[in-house]
C-alpha positions as CSV (number, residue, x, y, z in Angstrom):
1,M,0.1,0.0,-0.1
2,S,1.2,3.5,-0.9
3,F,0.7,6.8,0.9
4,S,-2.5,8.4,-0.4
5,T,-3.2,11.7,-1.7
6,D,-4.3,14.0,-4.7
7,K,-4.2,16.9,-6.5
8,Q,-6.7,19.3,-4.5
9,T,-4.3,18.6,-1.8
10,L,-1.0,19.5,-3.5
11,D,-2.3,22.1,-4.9
12,D,-3.6,23.6,-1.4
13,L,-0.3,23.0,0.2
14,K,1.9,24.4,-2.6
15,I,3.5,21.5,-2.7
16,F,4.9,22.1,-6.3
17,G,3.3,25.2,-7.0
18,R,4.3,27.2,-10.3
19,P,7.7,26.7,-11.9
20,G,9.9,29.0,-10.4
21,G,7.5,30.3,-8.2
22,S,7.1,29.5,-4.3
23,S,6.5,26.1,-3.3
24,I,7.8,23.4,-0.7
25,F,9.5,21.9,-3.5
26,N,11.4,24.6,-4.5
27,L,12.0,25.0,-0.7
28,F,13.9,21.9,-0.8
29,N,15.7,21.9,-4.3
30,S,19.0,22.8,-3.4
31,T,20.0,19.4,-5.1
32,R,23.5,20.6,-7.2
33,T,22.7,17.4,-9.8
34,R,19.9,16.4,-12.6
35,G,20.0,12.9,-11.2
36,G,19.2,14.6,-7.4
37,A,16.4,16.6,-8.5
38,D,14.5,14.0,-10.4
39,I,15.6,11.9,-7.4
40,L,14.3,14.7,-4.9
41,E,11.0,14.8,-7.2
42,Q,10.0,11.2,-7.0
43,M,10.5,11.4,-3.4
44,F,7.9,13.9,-3.5
45,L,5.6,12.7,-5.0
46,Q,5.6,9.3,-3.7
47,P,5.6,9.6,0.1
48,L,6.0,6.7,2.6
49,D,3.7,5.0,4.3
50,D,6.1,2.7,6.4
51,A,7.6,3.8,10.0
52,E,10.9,2.0,9.5
53,E,11.0,3.4,6.0
54,I,10.5,6.8,7.1
55,N,12.9,6.7,10.0
56,A,15.3,5.2,8.0
57,R,15.5,7.9,5.0
58,S,14.9,10.9,8.0
59,L,18.4,9.3,9.9
60,V,20.5,9.7,7.1
61,M,19.2,12.8,6.9
62,Q,19.6,14.0,10.5
63,L,23.6,12.2,10.6
64,F,24.4,14.5,7.5
65,T,22.6,17.9,9.1
66,D,24.9,16.9,12.8
67,K,27.6,16.4,10.5
68,G,27.4,19.3,8.2
69,T,28.6,17.1,5.4
70,I,29.2,18.9,2.2
71,F,28.6,17.1,-0.8
72,P,32.3,16.4,-2.7
73,F,31.3,15.9,-6.1
74,Q,32.3,17.4,-9.2
75,T,29.0,17.8,-11.6
76,E,30.8,18.1,-14.7
77,H,32.4,14.8,-14.1
78,L,28.9,13.4,-13.3
79,D,27.4,15.0,-16.3
80,N,30.7,13.7,-18.6
81,A,30.3,10.4,-17.1
82,E,26.4,10.4,-17.9
83,M,27.2,11.7,-21.4
84,Y,29.7,8.4,-21.6
85,L,27.7,5.6,-20.0
86,A,25.3,6.3,-22.3
87,M,27.2,5.3,-26.0
88,T,26.1,1.9,-25.6
89,D,27.3,0.8,-28.9
90,E,30.2,-1.8,-28.9
91,R,31.1,-0.5,-32.5
92,T,32.7,2.6,-30.4
93,M,34.6,0.5,-28.4
94,L,38.2,1.4,-28.5
95,S,41.0,-0.7,-29.9
96,K,44.6,-0.2,-29.1
97,Q,44.9,-1.0,-33.4
98,D,43.8,1.9,-33.8
99,D,46.6,3.9,-32.1
100,N,48.1,4.7,-35.6
101,L,49.6,7.6,-37.5
102,S,46.5,7.8,-39.2
103,R,44.1,8.4,-36.3
104,K,46.7,11.2,-34.7
105,F,47.3,12.9,-38.0
106,S,43.1,13.1,-38.3
107,Q,43.2,14.6,-34.6
108,L,45.7,17.0,-35.8
109,I,43.2,18.1,-38.5
110,S,39.4,17.7,-36.4
111,A,39.0,16.8,-33.3
112,D,37.3,12.9,-33.0
113,G,34.1,13.5,-31.2
114,D,33.4,10.0,-29.4
115,Y,36.9,9.6,-28.5
116,K,36.8,13.1,-26.3
117,T,33.8,11.7,-25.0
118,I,35.2,8.8,-24.2
119,H,38.2,9.7,-22.7
120,N,36.5,12.4,-20.4
121,G,33.6,10.1,-19.8
122,V,37.3,7.3,-18.7
123,V,39.0,10.7,-16.8
124,A,35.3,11.8,-14.7
125,I,34.5,7.9,-13.4
126,I,38.0,7.7,-12.1
127,D,37.9,10.9,-10.3
128,I,34.1,9.9,-9.4
129,I,35.4,6.2,-7.6
130,R,38.4,8.2,-6.1
131,T,36.1,10.5,-4.6
132,A,33.4,8.5,-3.4
133,S,36.0,5.8,-2.0
134,A,37.5,9.2,0.3
135,F,34.2,10.3,1.1
136,I,32.8,6.6,2.6
137,G,36.2,6.7,4.4
138,Q,35.2,9.5,6.2
139,I,31.6,8.2,7.2
140,K,31.9,4.4,7.3
141,S,32.3,4.1,10.9
142,S,28.7,5.3,11.3
143,K,26.1,1.8,11.9
144,E,23.3,4.0,11.4
145,L,24.2,5.4,8.0
146,S,24.8,2.0,6.4
147,L,21.7,0.5,7.6
148,A,19.6,2.9,6.1
149,I,20.6,3.3,2.9
150,S,20.0,0.0,1.3
151,D,22.6,-0.7,-1.4
152,W,25.2,0.7,0.5
153,Q,27.2,-2.8,0.5
154,D,27.0,-2.7,-2.6
155,I,28.8,0.7,-3.2
156,I,31.0,-0.3,-0.8
157,N,32.0,-3.7,-2.8
158,L,32.0,-1.9,-5.8
159,L,34.8,0.6,-4.8
160,A,36.5,-2.6,-3.0
161,D,36.9,-4.8,-6.5
162,E,39.8,-5.5,-7.2
163,E,39.5,-4.0,-10.8
164,I,38.2,-0.9,-10.2
165,L,41.4,-0.6,-7.4
166,N,43.5,-1.2,-10.0
167,I,42.1,1.4,-12.5
168,R,41.6,3.9,-9.3
169,N,45.6,3.2,-8.3
170,S,47.1,3.1,-11.5
171,L,45.5,6.0,-13.4
172,T,46.1,9.8,-12.5
173,G,46.1,13.0,-14.3
174,A,43.2,14.9,-16.4
175,K,44.5,13.6,-19.9
176,L,45.6,9.8,-20.4
177,A,47.1,7.6,-23.3
178,Y,44.9,6.2,-26.0
179,E,46.1,2.8,-24.9
180,Q,45.1,3.5,-21.3
181,V,41.8,5.0,-22.2
182,A,41.2,2.1,-24.1
183,D,41.8,-0.8,-21.5
184,T,39.6,1.3,-19.0
185,D,37.1,2.2,-21.7
186,K,36.1,-1.4,-22.0
187,V,36.1,-2.2,-18.0
188,L,34.0,0.9,-17.1
189,R,31.8,1.4,-20.2
190,F,30.8,-2.3,-20.6
191,Q,31.9,-4.8,-17.6
192,Y,31.0,-2.7,-15.0
193,R,27.9,-0.6,-16.7
194,N,25.4,-1.5,-15.0
195,K,27.6,-1.1,-11.1
196,I,28.9,2.4,-12.5
197,K,25.6,3.2,-13.0
198,Q,24.3,2.4,-9.6
199,L,27.0,4.2,-8.0
200,L,26.0,7.4,-9.7
201,A,22.3,6.7,-8.6
202,F,23.5,6.2,-4.9
203,I,25.5,10.0,-5.1
204,Y,22.3,11.5,-6.2
205,R,20.9,10.3,-3.7
206,I,23.7,11.5,-1.8
207,D,23.1,14.7,-2.9
208,V,19.0,15.1,-2.2
209,F,20.2,14.2,1.5
210,I,23.0,16.5,1.8
211,S,20.6,19.1,0.3
212,V,17.6,18.5,2.5
213,A,20.2,18.7,5.8
214,E,21.3,21.9,5.2
215,V,17.8,23.2,4.1
216,A,16.8,21.8,7.7
217,K,20.0,23.1,9.3
218,K,19.8,26.8,8.1
219,N,16.2,27.0,9.1
220,G,16.2,25.2,12.1
221,Y,13.8,22.3,11.3
222,V,13.1,19.1,13.3
223,F,13.3,15.2,12.1
224,P,10.0,13.8,12.9
225,L,9.9,10.8,15.0
226,A,7.4,7.9,12.8
227,L,5.5,5.7,15.5
228,A,3.4,2.3,14.1
229,K,0.3,2.8,12.4
230,G,-2.2,1.8,15.0
231,L,-1.3,4.1,18.0
232,N,-3.5,7.0,16.3
233,T,-1.5,10.1,18.2
234,I,0.8,13.0,16.7
235,S,2.2,15.8,18.9
236,L,3.6,18.6,17.5
237,T,5.5,21.4,18.9
238,D,5.9,24.9,17.9
239,V,4.8,23.7,14.3
240,R,4.6,26.9,12.0
241,H,4.6,26.9,8.1
242,P,7.8,27.0,6.0
243,L,6.8,29.6,3.6
244,V,5.5,32.0,5.7
245,N,8.0,34.7,6.7
246,G,7.9,35.4,10.6
247,A,4.8,32.8,10.7
248,I,3.6,32.3,14.0
249,A,3.8,28.8,15.8
250,N,1.6,26.4,17.4
251,S,1.3,22.9,19.2
252,I,-1.4,21.0,18.9
253,D,-1.7,17.0,20.3
254,I,-3.9,14.3,18.5
255,T,-4.8,10.9,20.3
256,P,-7.7,8.4,20.0
257,Q,-9.8,10.2,22.7
258,S,-9.6,13.0,20.7
259,N,-9.0,12.4,16.9
260,V,-11.1,15.6,15.6
261,I,-9.8,18.6,15.7
262,F,-12.6,21.8,15.4
263,L,-11.2,25.0,14.7
264,T,-13.4,28.3,15.0
265,G,-12.0,31.8,14.1
266,V,-12.9,34.9,12.7
267,N,-11.6,36.1,8.8
268,M,-7.8,36.5,8.9
269,A,-7.2,35.0,12.6
270,G,-5.1,32.7,10.8
271,K,-7.3,29.4,10.3
272,S,-6.0,28.7,6.8
273,T,-2.6,29.1,7.4
274,F,-2.6,27.4,10.8
275,M,-4.4,24.1,8.6
276,K,-1.5,24.5,5.6
277,S,1.3,24.5,8.1
278,L,-0.5,20.9,9.6
279,G,-0.4,19.8,6.7
280,V,2.6,20.3,5.2
281,A,4.2,19.0,8.3
282,I,2.2,15.7,7.5
283,Y,3.1,15.3,4.2
284,L,7.1,16.3,5.1
285,A,7.3,13.5,7.9
286,H,5.7,11.0,5.5
287,M,8.2,11.6,3.1
288,G,10.8,11.3,5.9
289,F,12.0,14.9,5.6
290,P,12.7,17.6,8.3
291,V,9.5,19.8,9.4
292,A,9.3,23.5,11.0
293,A,8.3,23.0,14.3
294,S,10.7,22.7,17.6
295,K,9.5,18.6,17.8
296,M,6.9,15.6,16.2
297,Q,6.2,12.5,16.6
298,F,3.1,10.5,14.8
299,S,1.9,7.7,14.0
300,V,2.1,6.7,10.0
301,R,-1.0,7.5,7.8
302,D,-2.4,6.2,5.2
303,G,-3.0,9.2,2.7
304,L,-3.8,13.2,3.3
305,F,-6.5,14.8,1.7
306,T,-7.2,18.5,2.4
307,T,-9.6,20.9,1.2
308,I,-8.9,24.2,1.4
309,N,-8.8,26.0,-1.5
310,L,-11.8,24.4,-3.6
311,P,-12.3,26.3,-7.3
312,D,-15.6,26.7,-8.6
313,D,-16.1,23.9,-11.5
314,L,-17.4,26.1,-14.0
315,G,-16.3,24.1,-16.5
316,S,-18.8,21.4,-16.0
317,G,-21.7,23.8,-14.7
318,N,-21.7,23.0,-11.3
319,S,-22.0,25.9,-8.8
320,H,-19.1,26.0,-5.3
321,F,-21.6,24.4,-3.3
322,Y,-21.4,21.2,-5.6
323,A,-18.3,21.0,-6.3
324,E,-17.5,20.9,-2.6
325,V,-20.3,17.9,-2.2
326,L,-18.2,16.3,-4.7
327,R,-15.4,16.7,-2.9
328,V,-17.2,15.4,0.8
329,K,-18.3,12.4,-1.6
330,K,-14.9,11.8,-2.6
331,V,-13.2,12.2,0.2
332,A,-16.0,9.4,2.4
333,K,-15.0,6.7,-0.5
334,E,-11.6,7.1,0.5
335,L,-12.6,7.1,4.3
336,S,-14.7,3.6,3.4
337,T,-11.8,2.0,2.5
338,G,-10.3,1.6,6.6
339,K,-7.5,3.6,5.4
340,N,-6.0,5.4,8.2
341,L,-6.4,8.7,6.8
342,F,-5.4,12.3,7.7
343,I,-8.8,14.8,6.4
344,I,-8.6,19.0,6.6
345,F,-11.5,20.5,5.6
346,D,-11.4,24.8,5.4
347,E,-15.2,25.7,5.6
348,L,-17.8,23.2,5.4
349,F,-20.3,24.2,2.8
350,R,-19.4,28.2,2.4
351,G,-21.3,27.9,-1.2
352,T,-24.5,27.6,0.4
353,N,-27.0,29.5,3.1
354,V,-26.3,29.4,6.5
355,K,-28.7,26.9,7.7
356,D,-28.1,24.4,5.0
357,A,-24.0,24.7,6.3
358,F,-25.2,24.7,9.8
359,E,-26.7,21.1,9.0
360,G,-24.3,19.9,6.9
361,T,-21.1,20.9,9.4
362,V,-22.5,19.0,12.2
363,A,-23.4,15.8,10.3
364,I,-20.5,15.8,8.3
365,T,-18.5,16.5,11.9
366,Q,-20.3,13.6,13.5
367,A,-19.7,11.1,10.9
368,F,-15.9,12.0,10.8
369,A,-15.8,11.3,14.5
370,E,-17.1,8.1,14.0
371,K,-14.3,7.0,11.9
372,A,-11.6,6.1,15.7
373,N,-8.8,5.3,13.6
374,C,-8.4,8.4,11.3
375,M,-7.5,12.5,12.1
376,F,-9.7,15.0,10.9
377,L,-9.4,18.7,11.0
378,V,-12.5,20.9,10.5
379,S,-12.7,24.8,10.1
380,T,-16.0,26.7,10.4
381,H,-17.5,30.0,10.7
382,I,-20.6,29.0,12.2
383,I,-19.9,28.5,16.1
384,E,-23.2,27.5,16.4
385,A,-21.7,23.7,14.8
386,G,-19.8,23.4,17.8
387,D,-22.3,23.8,20.2
388,I,-24.1,21.1,18.8
389,L,-20.9,18.5,18.4
390,K,-19.9,19.3,21.6
391,E,-23.3,17.2,23.3
392,K,-23.2,14.7,20.4
393,C,-19.5,13.8,20.1
394,S,-16.9,13.0,22.8
395,N,-14.0,12.9,20.9
396,I,-13.7,16.9,19.1
397,N,-10.5,18.9,20.5
398,F,-12.5,22.5,20.4
399,V,-9.6,25.0,20.0
400,Y,-10.0,28.6,17.9
401,L,-7.8,31.7,16.9
402,P,-8.4,34.3,18.7
403,T,-9.6,38.5,18.2
404,R,-8.4,40.8,20.2
405,M,-9.9,44.5,20.0
406,N,-7.9,47.5,20.3
407,K,-10.6,49.9,20.1
408,N,-12.5,49.7,17.3
409,T,-9.5,47.8,15.6
410,P,-9.3,44.1,15.9
411,V,-6.2,42.0,16.1
412,Y,-5.1,38.8,15.5
413,T,-2.8,36.5,18.0
414,Y,-2.3,33.7,15.7
415,K,-2.2,31.7,18.5
416,L,-4.5,28.4,19.5
417,E,-6.8,28.5,22.6
418,Q,-8.9,25.7,24.3
419,G,-12.5,26.3,23.3
420,I,-15.0,27.6,20.7
421,T,-14.6,31.4,19.5
422,A,-17.3,33.8,20.4
423,D,-15.7,36.7,18.0
424,R,-18.0,38.3,15.8
425,H,-16.3,41.7,14.3
426,G,-17.5,41.7,10.8
427,M,-19.3,44.6,11.0
428,I,-16.8,46.6,12.8
429,I,-14.4,45.5,10.3
430,I,-17.5,46.6,7.5
431,N,-17.4,50.1,9.7
432,N,-13.7,50.4,10.0
433,E,-13.4,50.6,6.0
434,R,-16.4,52.9,5.5
435,I,-18.4,50.8,3.3
436,L,-21.7,52.2,4.1
437,E,-20.7,55.4,3.9
438,I,-18.9,55.5,0.7
439,I,-22.1,53.7,-0.7
440,R,-24.3,57.1,0.3
441,S,-21.8,59.3,0.2
442,R,-21.8,58.7,-4.0
443,K,-25.3,58.1,-4.1
444,N,-26.1,61.3,-2.6
445,K,-24.2,63.0,-5.6
446,T,-26.1,61.6,-8.3
447,T,-29.5,62.8,-6.7
């Protein structure tokens, strides 16, 4: 079973976002290699749903964070190696018989493209092997690291191979003789090609791990601890949104006795930002990545689904309310499979009248509360729904984001408090903006 999510969730949380724009992926994408960037993207597309795998990946990056490990490989050599290994046609294999006066003369007239690629590739791979040997030599004492990287022993065996050791120790310099290139090319490109490709893939993963470690260290992120699915708990201390400068941190605990969070607060109080902060933390945690918090441990989920910025379905002729209904239906189908999910809904049924929204919010939240293996975060403006749910459900944690009034000006703390908000400041804000006065003054001018 793999971790389940969908495009709506990825968009809500800005996991990828627009190319070149602000996104969670771009925040972590400081990779130096093309292969590293590709692996990072796959990690983002495929979060993990196994606690052991999550903790193993997290441990690697945490060790690199603690050590301040620097990526030691030259990207130019990695690119040259890839170009070289892509030449799989055996007819391009060098022969010592070609090392004659005619070939040397032709090289004086025009550069031999294939030979240059082969020469540069051989030199690049020799340097990569030396660098990899030194890199592993520096960190091989870390038992945890060897356990966390699945092909660690395969890489050590390759670097200790007698043929590879002979090449590494006997060939030096940026310029090799034709005969040396011919002999080494046969070994690297044809006999050991798959193993060299495995070494490059290993290096690209190291690129990702070190890049993520650097982001964690720079921003003061923490590496979460994954727990077994059955525990059904999440504990987050000082979680904040990684893309919001100066974001206010909040703490939340979710347990089997309070697996539903019911969040209230006025507009601009920070509800959506908190919901996104929690969603992003859960998503990154299932990748084994660091999160913007001071502490986190969580029981692994089978998936995450959010509904925060639901667009209108105008292309299908559906109203916003019907789009909301269809979204709730999709989530309901996911819940019916028995998966251990985390569900986030911001403002259930905002597209309909207050009475229907009230009744729908109560009914859906009550149904959510019956799913003891899942976790939910539901926000609403309809605070009366909270009073009803208090009587019907014992496993709901009621929290709110308060508004303090400085005379007639609302001040938002962005800090969670226990209970249901009693704040109603809509008309104060309308009056502060002098909207009614503007409307009436324009009417008077036209008469």
